[in-house]
TORKOL-4160 file (C-alpha; in steps of 0.2 Angstrom, whole numbers, padded with zeros to 4 digits, m for minus):
279
<pt num="1" X="m0186" Y="0022" Z="m0068"/>
<pt num="2" X="m0173" Y="0025" Z="m0055"/>
<pt num="3" X="m0159" Y="0037" Z="m0058"/>
<pt num="4" X="m0142" Y="0030" Z="m0060"/>
<pt num="5" X="m0130" Y="0036" Z="m0046"/>
<pt num="6" X="m0118" Y="0045" Z="m0058"/>
<pt num="7" X="m0109" Y="0053" Z="m0044"/>
<pt num="8" X="m0104" Y="0036" Z="m0037"/>
<pt num="9" X="m0099" Y="0030" Z="m0054"/>
<pt num="10" X="m0089" Y="0045" Z="m0056"/>
<pt num="11" X="m0080" Y="0044" Z="m0040"/>
<pt num="12" X="m0077" Y="0025" Z="m0042"/>
<pt num="13" X="m0069" Y="0029" Z="m0059"/>
<pt num="14" X="m0059" Y="0042" Z="m0052"/>
<pt num="15" X="m0053" Y="0031" Z="m0038"/>
<pt num="16" X="m0048" Y="0017" Z="m0050"/>
<pt num="17" X="m0039" Y="0029" Z="m0062"/>
<pt num="18" X="m0030" Y="0037" Z="m0047"/>
<pt num="19" X="m0023" Y="0020" Z="m0042"/>
<pt num="20" X="m0021" Y="0011" Z="m0058"/>
<pt num="21" X="m0015" Y="0024" Z="m0071"/>
<pt num="22" X="0002" Y="0027" Z="m0061"/>
<pt num="23" X="0004" Y="0008" Z="m0062"/>
<pt num="24" X="0000" Y="0007" Z="m0080"/>
<pt num="25" X="0012" Y="0021" Z="m0084"/>
<pt num="26" X="0026" Y="0012" Z="m0074"/>
<pt num="27" X="0023" Y="m0004" Z="m0084"/>
<pt num="28" X="0024" Y="0006" Z="m0101"/>
<pt num="29" X="0040" Y="0015" Z="m0096"/>
<pt num="30" X="0048" Y="m0001" Z="m0091"/>
<pt num="31" X="0050" Y="m0004" Z="m0110"/>
<pt num="32" X="0058" Y="0013" Z="m0112"/>
<pt num="33" X="0074" Y="0013" Z="m0121"/>
<pt num="34" X="0081" Y="0029" Z="m0113"/>
<pt num="35" X="0091" Y="0029" Z="m0097"/>
<pt num="36" X="0079" Y="0042" Z="m0090"/>
<pt num="37" X="0064" Y="0035" Z="m0083"/>
<pt num="38" X="0053" Y="0050" Z="m0088"/>
<pt num="39" X="0059" Y="0053" Z="m0105"/>
<pt num="40" X="0053" Y="0041" Z="m0119"/>
<pt num="41" X="0067" Y="0034" Z="m0130"/>
<pt num="42" X="0058" Y="0021" Z="m0140"/>
<pt num="43" X="0052" Y="0003" Z="m0136"/>
<pt num="44" X="0066" Y="m0008" Z="m0129"/>
<pt num="45" X="0067" Y="m0023" Z="m0118"/>
<pt num="46" X="0085" Y="m0021" Z="m0113"/>
<pt num="47" X="0081" Y="m0016" Z="m0095"/>
<pt num="48" X="0073" Y="m0033" Z="m0092"/>
<pt num="49" X="0088" Y="m0042" Z="m0099"/>
<pt num="50" X="0099" Y="m0031" Z="m0088"/>
<pt num="51" X="0088" Y="m0035" Z="m0073"/>
<pt num="52" X="0089" Y="m0054" Z="m0076"/>
<pt num="53" X="0108" Y="m0053" Z="m0077"/>
<pt num="54" X="0109" Y="m0043" Z="m0061"/>
<pt num="55" X="0115" Y="m0054" Z="m0047"/>
<pt num="56" X="0112" Y="m0042" Z="m0033"/>
<pt num="57" X="0094" Y="m0041" Z="m0037"/>
<pt num="58" X="0093" Y="m0060" Z="m0039"/>
<pt num="59" X="0101" Y="m0063" Z="m0022"/>
<pt num="60" X="0089" Y="m0050" Z="m0014"/>
<pt num="61" X="0074" Y="m0058" Z="m0022"/>
<pt num="62" X="0079" Y="m0076" Z="m0016"/>
<pt num="63" X="0082" Y="m0069" Z="0002"/>
<pt num="64" X="0065" Y="m0060" Z="0002"/>
<pt num="65" X="0056" Y="m0075" Z="m0004"/>
<pt num="66" X="0064" Y="m0087" Z="0009"/>
<pt num="67" X="0061" Y="m0075" Z="0023"/>
<pt num="68" X="0043" Y="m0073" Z="0017"/>
<pt num="69" X="0039" Y="m0092" Z="0015"/>
<pt num="70" X="0046" Y="m0096" Z="0032"/>
<pt num="71" X="0038" Y="m0082" Z="0042"/>
<pt num="72" X="0021" Y="m0084" Z="0033"/>
<pt num="73" X="0021" Y="m0102" Z="0037"/>
<pt num="74" X="0026" Y="m0101" Z="0055"/>
<pt num="75" X="0015" Y="m0085" Z="0058"/>
<pt num="76" X="0000" Y="m0095" Z="0050"/>
<pt num="77" X="0002" Y="m0109" Z="0062"/>
<pt num="78" X="0004" Y="m0098" Z="0077"/>
<pt num="79" X="m0010" Y="m0086" Z="0072"/>
<pt num="80" X="m0022" Y="m0100" Z="0068"/>
<pt num="81" X="m0019" Y="m0107" Z="0086"/>
<pt num="82" X="m0022" Y="m0090" Z="0093"/>
<pt num="83" X="m0037" Y="m0087" Z="0083"/>
<pt num="84" X="m0045" Y="m0104" Z="0088"/>
<pt num="85" X="m0041" Y="m0100" Z="0106"/>
<pt num="86" X="m0049" Y="m0083" Z="0106"/>
<pt num="87" X="m0065" Y="m0089" Z="0096"/>
<pt num="88" X="m0068" Y="m0105" Z="0105"/>
<pt num="89" X="m0063" Y="m0101" Z="0123"/>
<pt num="90" X="m0072" Y="m0085" Z="0128"/>
<pt num="91" X="m0067" Y="m0086" Z="0146"/>
<pt num="92" X="m0049" Y="m0090" Z="0152"/>
<pt num="93" X="m0037" Y="m0082" Z="0164"/>
<pt num="94" X="m0027" Y="m0068" Z="0155"/>
<pt num="95" X="m0039" Y="m0067" Z="0140"/>
<pt num="96" X="m0040" Y="m0048" Z="0141"/>
<pt num="97" X="m0021" Y="m0046" Z="0141"/>
<pt num="98" X="m0019" Y="m0059" Z="0127"/>
<pt num="99" X="m0032" Y="m0050" Z="0116"/>
<pt num="100" X="m0023" Y="m0033" Z="0119"/>
<pt num="101" X="m0007" Y="m0041" Z="0114"/>
<pt num="102" X="m0014" Y="m0048" Z="0098"/>
<pt num="103" X="m0023" Y="m0031" Z="0093"/>
<pt num="104" X="m0009" Y="m0019" Z="0099"/>
<pt num="105" X="0002" Y="m0022" Z="0083"/>
<pt num="106" X="m0012" Y="m0018" Z="0072"/>
<pt num="107" X="m0013" Y="0000" Z="0078"/>
<pt num="108" X="0005" Y="0002" Z="0083"/>
<pt num="109" X="0016" Y="0011" Z="0070"/>
<pt num="110" X="0029" Y="0000" Z="0062"/>
<pt num="111" X="0043" Y="0011" Z="0067"/>
<pt num="112" X="0039" Y="0008" Z="0085"/>
<pt num="113" X="0038" Y="m0011" Z="0082"/>
<pt num="114" X="0055" Y="m0010" Z="0073"/>
<pt num="115" X="0064" Y="m0001" Z="0087"/>
<pt num="116" X="0057" Y="m0012" Z="0100"/>
<pt num="117" X="0062" Y="m0027" Z="0091"/>
<pt num="118" X="0079" Y="m0020" Z="0088"/>
<pt num="119" X="0081" Y="m0016" Z="0107"/>
<pt num="120" X="0075" Y="m0034" Z="0111"/>
<pt num="121" X="0089" Y="m0042" Z="0100"/>
<pt num="122" X="0102" Y="m0030" Z="0107"/>
<pt num="123" X="0097" Y="m0035" Z="0125"/>
<pt num="124" X="0097" Y="m0053" Z="0121"/>
<pt num="125" X="0114" Y="m0052" Z="0113"/>
<pt num="126" X="0121" Y="m0044" Z="0129"/>
<pt num="127" X="0113" Y="m0056" Z="0141"/>
<pt num="128" X="0114" Y="m0073" Z="0132"/>
<pt num="129" X="0125" Y="m0069" Z="0117"/>
<pt num="130" X="0112" Y="m0072" Z="0105"/>
<pt num="131" X="0110" Y="m0067" Z="0091"/>
<pt num="132" X="0128" Y="m0064" Z="0087"/>
<pt num="133" X="0123" Y="m0053" Z="0072"/>
<pt num="134" X="0107" Y="m0047" Z="0064"/>
<pt num="135" X="0102" Y="m0055" Z="0048"/>
<pt num="136" X="0091" Y="m0069" Z="0041"/>
<pt num="137" X="0086" Y="m0076" Z="0058"/>
<pt num="138" X="0082" Y="m0059" Z="0066"/>
<pt num="139" X="0072" Y="m0053" Z="0051"/>
<pt num="140" X="0062" Y="m0069" Z="0050"/>
<pt num="141" X="0058" Y="m0068" Z="0069"/>
<pt num="142" X="0052" Y="m0050" Z="0067"/>
<pt num="143" X="0041" Y="m0054" Z="0052"/>
<pt num="144" X="0033" Y="m0069" Z="0061"/>
<pt num="145" X="0029" Y="m0058" Z="0077"/>
<pt num="146" X="0022" Y="m0044" Z="0066"/>
<pt num="147" X="0012" Y="m0054" Z="0053"/>
<pt num="148" X="0005" Y="m0067" Z="0065"/>
<pt num="149" X="m0007" Y="m0054" Z="0072"/>
<pt num="150" X="m0015" Y="m0052" Z="0055"/>
<pt num="151" X="m0017" Y="m0071" Z="0053"/>
<pt num="152" X="m0025" Y="m0072" Z="0071"/>
<pt num="153" X="m0038" Y="m0058" Z="0066"/>
<pt num="154" X="m0043" Y="m0066" Z="0050"/>
<pt num="155" X="m0044" Y="m0084" Z="0058"/>
<pt num="156" X="m0054" Y="m0078" Z="0073"/>
<pt num="157" X="m0067" Y="m0069" Z="0063"/>
<pt num="158" X="m0069" Y="m0085" Z="0052"/>
<pt num="159" X="m0070" Y="m0097" Z="0067"/>
<pt num="160" X="m0083" Y="m0085" Z="0076"/>
<pt num="161" X="m0094" Y="m0086" Z="0060"/>
<pt num="162" X="m0093" Y="m0105" Z="0058"/>
<pt num="163" X="m0107" Y="m0117" Z="0064"/>
<pt num="164" X="m0102" Y="m0127" Z="0079"/>
<pt num="165" X="m0116" Y="m0139" Z="0076"/>
<pt num="166" X="m0105" Y="m0148" Z="0064"/>
<pt num="167" X="m0091" Y="m0150" Z="0076"/>
<pt num="168" X="m0104" Y="m0156" Z="0090"/>
<pt num="169" X="m0111" Y="m0168" Z="0078"/>
<pt num="170" X="m0094" Y="m0176" Z="0075"/>
<pt num="171" X="m0091" Y="m0177" Z="0093"/>
<pt num="172" X="m0108" Y="m0186" Z="0096"/>
<pt num="173" X="m0103" Y="m0198" Z="0082"/>
<pt num="174" X="m0087" Y="m0203" Z="0092"/>
<pt num="175" X="m0074" Y="m0192" Z="0085"/>
<pt num="176" X="m0060" Y="m0186" Z="0097"/>
<pt num="177" X="m0056" Y="m0168" Z="0099"/>
<pt num="178" X="m0040" Y="m0169" Z="0088"/>
<pt num="179" X="m0050" Y="m0178" Z="0074"/>
<pt num="180" X="m0063" Y="m0165" Z="0075"/>
<pt num="181" X="m0050" Y="m0151" Z="0073"/>
<pt num="182" X="m0041" Y="m0160" Z="0059"/>
<pt num="183" X="m0057" Y="m0167" Z="0049"/>
<pt num="184" X="m0070" Y="m0154" Z="0052"/>
<pt num="185" X="m0063" Y="m0137" Z="0059"/>
<pt num="186" X="m0048" Y="m0135" Z="0049"/>
<pt num="187" X="m0056" Y="m0139" Z="0032"/>
<pt num="188" X="m0070" Y="m0127" Z="0037"/>
<pt num="189" X="m0058" Y="m0112" Z="0041"/>
<pt num="190" X="m0046" Y="m0117" Z="0027"/>
<pt num="191" X="m0051" Y="m0102" Z="0016"/>
<pt num="192" X="m0047" Y="m0090" Z="0031"/>
<pt num="193" X="m0030" Y="m0099" Z="0034"/>
<pt num="194" X="m0025" Y="m0098" Z="0016"/>
<pt num="195" X="m0030" Y="m0079" Z="0016"/>
<pt num="196" X="m0020" Y="m0077" Z="0032"/>
<pt num="197" X="m0005" Y="m0085" Z="0024"/>
<pt num="198" X="m0006" Y="m0075" Z="0009"/>
<pt num="199" X="m0008" Y="m0059" Z="0019"/>
<pt num="200" X="0007" Y="m0064" Z="0030"/>
<pt num="201" X="0018" Y="m0068" Z="0015"/>
<pt num="202" X="0014" Y="m0051" Z="0007"/>
<pt num="203" X="0017" Y="m0041" Z="0022"/>
<pt num="204" X="0034" Y="m0050" Z="0024"/>
<pt num="205" X="0039" Y="m0048" Z="0006"/>
<pt num="206" X="0034" Y="m0030" Z="0006"/>
<pt num="207" X="0041" Y="m0024" Z="0023"/>
<pt num="208" X="0054" Y="m0010" Z="0023"/>
<pt num="209" X="0053" Y="m0002" Z="0041"/>
<pt num="210" X="0054" Y="m0017" Z="0052"/>
<pt num="211" X="0067" Y="m0025" Z="0041"/>
<pt num="212" X="0078" Y="m0010" Z="0041"/>
<pt num="213" X="0079" Y="m0011" Z="0060"/>
<pt num="214" X="0083" Y="m0030" Z="0061"/>
<pt num="215" X="0094" Y="m0033" Z="0046"/>
<pt num="216" X="0113" Y="m0033" Z="0045"/>
<pt num="217" X="0127" Y="m0032" Z="0032"/>
<pt num="218" X="0125" Y="m0044" Z="0018"/>
<pt num="219" X="0107" Y="m0047" Z="0021"/>
<pt num="220" X="0098" Y="m0035" Z="0009"/>
<pt num="221" X="0080" Y="m0039" Z="0005"/>
<pt num="222" X="0072" Y="m0034" Z="m0011"/>
<pt num="223" X="0062" Y="m0020" Z="m0004"/>
<pt num="224" X="0077" Y="m0013" Z="0004"/>
<pt num="225" X="0087" Y="m0014" Z="m0012"/>
<pt num="226" X="0073" Y="m0005" Z="m0021"/>
<pt num="227" X="0072" Y="0008" Z="m0008"/>
<pt num="228" X="0091" Y="0011" Z="m0009"/>
<pt num="229" X="0090" Y="0013" Z="m0028"/>
<pt num="230" X="0075" Y="0024" Z="m0028"/>
<pt num="231" X="0084" Y="0036" Z="m0017"/>
<pt num="232" X="0096" Y="0040" Z="m0031"/>
<pt num="233" X="0082" Y="0042" Z="m0043"/>
<pt num="234" X="0070" Y="0030" Z="m0052"/>
<pt num="235" X="0078" Y="0021" Z="m0067"/>
<pt num="236" X="0070" Y="0010" Z="m0080"/>
<pt num="237" X="0077" Y="m0006" Z="m0072"/>
<pt num="238" X="0067" Y="m0002" Z="m0056"/>
<pt num="239" X="0051" Y="0000" Z="m0067"/>
<pt num="240" X="0055" Y="m0017" Z="m0075"/>
<pt num="241" X="0057" Y="m0025" Z="m0058"/>
<pt num="242" X="0041" Y="m0017" Z="m0051"/>
<pt num="243" X="0032" Y="m0023" Z="m0067"/>
<pt num="244" X="0037" Y="m0041" Z="m0064"/>
<pt num="245" X="0032" Y="m0039" Z="m0046"/>
<pt num="246" X="0014" Y="m0033" Z="m0051"/>
<pt num="247" X="0013" Y="m0047" Z="m0063"/>
<pt num="248" X="0018" Y="m0060" Z="m0050"/>
<pt num="249" X="0006" Y="m0053" Z="m0037"/>
<pt num="250" X="m0008" Y="m0052" Z="m0050"/>
<pt num="251" X="m0006" Y="m0070" Z="m0055"/>
<pt num="252" X="m0005" Y="m0075" Z="m0036"/>
<pt num="253" X="m0022" Y="m0066" Z="m0033"/>
<pt num="254" X="m0030" Y="m0075" Z="m0047"/>
<pt num="255" X="m0024" Y="m0092" Z="m0042"/>
<pt num="256" X="m0028" Y="m0088" Z="m0024"/>
<pt num="257" X="m0046" Y="m0083" Z="m0029"/>
<pt num="258" X="m0049" Y="m0099" Z="m0039"/>
<pt num="259" X="m0043" Y="m0110" Z="m0024"/>
<pt num="260" X="m0053" Y="m0100" Z="m0011"/>
<pt num="261" X="m0069" Y="m0101" Z="m0022"/>
<pt num="262" X="m0067" Y="m0120" Z="m0024"/>
<pt num="263" X="m0063" Y="m0122" Z="m0006"/>
<pt num="264" X="m0079" Y="m0112" Z="m0001"/>
<pt num="265" X="m0090" Y="m0122" Z="m0013"/>
<pt num="266" X="m0083" Y="m0138" Z="m0007"/>
<pt num="267" X="m0086" Y="m0133" Z="0011"/>
<pt num="268" X="m0104" Y="m0127" Z="0007"/>
<pt num="269" X="m0107" Y="m0144" Z="m0001"/>
<pt num="270" X="m0101" Y="m0154" Z="0013"/>
<pt num="271" X="m0112" Y="m0144" Z="0025"/>
<pt num="272" X="m0127" Y="m0148" Z="0015"/>
<pt num="273" X="m0123" Y="m0166" Z="0015"/>
<pt num="274" X="m0120" Y="m0166" Z="0033"/>
<pt num="275" X="m0137" Y="m0158" Z="0037"/>
<pt num="276" X="m0146" Y="m0170" Z="0025"/>
<pt num="277" X="m0137" Y="m0185" Z="0034"/>
<pt num="278" X="m0143" Y="m0178" Z="0051"/>
<pt num="279" X="m0161" Y="m0176" Z="0046"/>
């Protein structure tokens, strides 16, 4: 009888406890009736009521979601095209430079990216008069530039692992390249595209460093608002806000997992039917 790896189980339990116990304690203290976040003053939901009536938090949330939706969608489109190019075209002029430009932001500190983006917008304002001020547009462009790199990496890995025989079979049956791309390639890599979109959305919604360099007055995103409040001390309303974010992210992960599993099962079924039809 094999001995159970108790050491591995212990380390795994310690890792989960180290990560999730602070989150659970934050959720518990979001129902704290005291104004002090670390002193229990009885069960209360007043901080959630106060949070829903806070217009500043609502405006910051709406701005963050708008930026995240736009930046994630555009980044997914550009990243998918870049991933397809890198995976399908192994030799073209400037590939090494293009690959380096794609992978550089992955290892570059965000503060460097934020400073360089800020300098770019300042130079563009001096040369062509755009942008007149930093705000929604500059934040969105910065998030697109940064998050599309992650989409490219995910899509490229998925395309490299996909079977090209299905695409070649579609071409042999008379489909044009655009038809193959739309009817065969994109459905095959859809789980990776959706994963890239979710990753880009999360990165945009959570970003503080790059946003702090590219934002302007009157354009405070939710992470910047939370950061400004935390600097003065953690309060129960911040715990309530963080709890709602955790619940929203958890629901999003569950829904995305269901969608991805169904898409993967559908893709595997279509591949089996395609192979059977060619036999």
